[in-house]
C-alpha positions, 0 to 999 in steps of 0.5 A, spaced: 500 500 500 502 506 498 500 513 502 502 520 501 504 523 508 503 531 508 508 534 513 510 540 517 517 543 519 522 540 514 527 545 512 533 541 510 536 534 507 537 532 514 530 533 516 529 528 510 534 523 512 531 523 519 524 522 517 526 517 512 529 513 518 523 514 523 518 512 518 523 506 515 523 504 523 515 503 523 513 495 522 511 494 515 514 500 512 518 498 506 520 504 502 520 512 504 521 517 499 521 524 502 520 530 497 522 537 501 519 542 496 512 539 497 513 537 504 511 530 503 513 523 504 511 517 499 511 511 504 510 504 501 507 499 507 504 492 507 498 495 511 494 502 511 497 506 517 494 512 520 496 519 521 497 517 529 501 512 527 506 516 523 506 522 528 508 516 533 514 515 529 516 522 529 514 523 537 521 526 539 522 530 533 519 537 531 516 534 525 508 534 524 504 530 520 498 534 517 494 529 513 495 522 510 492 520 503 492 513 500 495 513 493 
């Protein structure tokens, strides 16, 4: 399943790296591509994940999940 996660507070390539690492640490997530300009992450996982699931993965960061859309 592919989902697009709308994010807030991404400002640099380090942010991209951190979000990618946090999302890849989630159970079932196999691929993450973060677009800094669009402030989105394209996530491939074996099941649908909620905004709360993604925010929990980013809980100790400054990044915020604004929305999740199935693609």
